[in-house]
N, C-alpha and C positions, 0 to 999 in steps of 0.2 A: 576272565576280564582282568586287564591290567590297570592298576591304580596309578594315575598320573597327576600328581599335584602340580600346581602352577607356582613358579617362583616369580614374585613381583617385588617392586620397590615403591616406596612412597617417601615424600619429603615434607617436613614441616618447615615453612619459611615464615618467620615473623618479621615485620618491619619495626621501626623505632616507635610507632604509635600504638603498638599492641594489636595490630591486625595481622591476619594470616592469609597467605596466598592460597586461594581455593580455585577449583576448576568446576565450572558448570558444564555438564555434559549429558548426552543422551546415552542411556544404557538400558537394554531390554525394553526399548520403546518408551522409557520414562526419562524425564529430566531429573538429574540427581547432582549432588555436590560431593566433591572428593578433594583430597590433597592432589597435587601433581603426582601421578602414579601410573604404573603400567608394568607390563611383563618384561623380564630380562630376556634378551635375545640370545640365541646360540652364540657361544664364544665371546660374549660380552662381559666385561668386568662389572661387578655390582655398582661401583661408584660411577662408572661410565653410564650405566643404565639410569642412575639417579639424575645425573646431569642432562642426559638426552631426554628423558621423560619430562623434566621440568621445562626444558627449552621447547619441546614439541607441543606441550599442552598449555603453556603460559606465555611463551616468548621470552622468558627471563633466563639469563645466564646466572647460575647459582654456584655458591661455594659450599660444599658439604663441610660441616664443622664437627658433628657428633653422630654417633650411632645410638638409636633409642632401643631397639630390640627387634626380635623376630616375632611376628604375630601370626597366629593361625586362625583361619576363618573358613568354615564350610558354608558356601552360599546355598540358601534354601531353594533359590530359583532354578539352579542347574546342578546342584549336588557336587560341584567342584570344590576341592580343598585348595586354598590359597595360602602360601607362605609369604608374608609381607616383611621385607627388610626395610625398616623405617629409619630415616635419618632426619637430622635437623641441619638447616643450612641458612646462609644469608644470601639475599638477592644482591647481585652486582649491577647488572645492566639489562635493560629491556632491549633485546636485539631484534625482535620482529613482532609484527602484529598478526602474522599468518600462523594459525593454529591447526593442529591435527583435525582430520575428519571426525565428526561426532562431538567436537568441543564447541560449545556455544560461546563461552567467554571465560576469561580469567578475572577473578575478583579479589580484592583485599577486604576481608570481613573480620569483625571483632568476634571474640569468643561468644558473646551474647547472641550475635547474629547467627553464628554457626549453630549454637544450641537451639535457636528458634527454628531452624530448618527441620528439626524432628525427623520424620520418615523420608525426607528428601535427601538425607545423607546416604551415600552409596552403600555403606555398611556401618555397623557399630564401631569398626576399627577407626573410622575417621575421627570421632570424638575421643576415643580411647587414646589414640596416639597423641593428640593435642594435650589431653590431661596429663599423660605421662611426661611429656615435654615440660609442661608447666610445673610439674612436681619435681623437676630436676633429674629425671631419668636420662642422663647423658653419659655416654661412654666414648672412649677414644675410637677414632675411625679404624684403627688397626685391630680392633676386636674381631672384625670379620676379615679373615685371611682369604685373599683371592690368589689362586695359584698363578694367574697371569701377571700379577703385580708383586707377588711375594719375593723376597730375596731368595737366592738359591740355597738349598740345604747344604749344611757343612759336612 
């Protein structure tokens, strides 16, 4: 048996009023809430995946500002290990109302509203990433080097 972890991205987007951009979606037959997030596609740069997932799931064009960290999660429902590259970004413009299949809606929620969702959060990483962001865990974007966008070796 080959172990195949999944590479995913997620993005924390806070507006000027202390609300966070969240996605209400159907996963495993349940309605759950998550940051804009999803799988990195083959040959896709990590930051391109961050921008694409935010746009597909929320309709917002975002600008990544900081890297928060790489989070590991083994989902009990399917036993898959996920590596989540989490970023912080600012919203620029809402470009579309059309959202990915399985996405019910995009919402701007306060931290208290998110905490109140309890077991409706897709995973414990949802709140953990927001808490880390709020605690100032912010690194430069170039902490993650992408061979597709990195300068050539000397």
